[in-house]
C-alpha positions, 0 to 999 in steps of 0.5 A: 500500500502506498503513502497516498492510499494510507493517507486516504484511509486515515482521512476516511477513518477520521471522517467516519469517527466524526460522523459517529460522534455527531450521531452519538450526540444526537442520540443522547436524548433518545437514551434518556430515562423514560418518565412513567407518569401515567397522568401525562403519558398513556400505557402504549406511549410509555411502551413505545418510549421504552422501546425507542430508548432500548433501540437508541441504546443498542445503536449507541453500543454499535457506534461505540464498537465501531469507534473503538475499531476505527481508533485501533486502526488509527493506531495501526496506521501510526505504527505502520501495521495498517493493511496487514493481517493481525494473525498471519501478517499478510497484506490485506487487499486494498479492495477489502479495506475499501469495503471495511477500513477496520478489517484487521484480518485477511479473508483466509484468517477471517473465515477460518 
């Protein structure tokens, strides 16, 4: 992988991290405690609010996982290890990295 490709991956990773941070900020309100005041909210509305809260928390958990994976990739870029399989050390094809820049294993090791 050449230096230009590496810089492109780093820029894409940083842009995705910024996007995830923005989505996390928007999702904070949806994860707030649901008020169970029966006089202001009906039973079905409370159930709907609880379901929405659970979905928002699950989405945040997924964003947290992706953020950690991408942060590890920035470290791998810095250390010169990005683009190499963490198991066998072989170079990961650029096409695979284009689909998922956080891929840390080659196809053989990922499927085995």
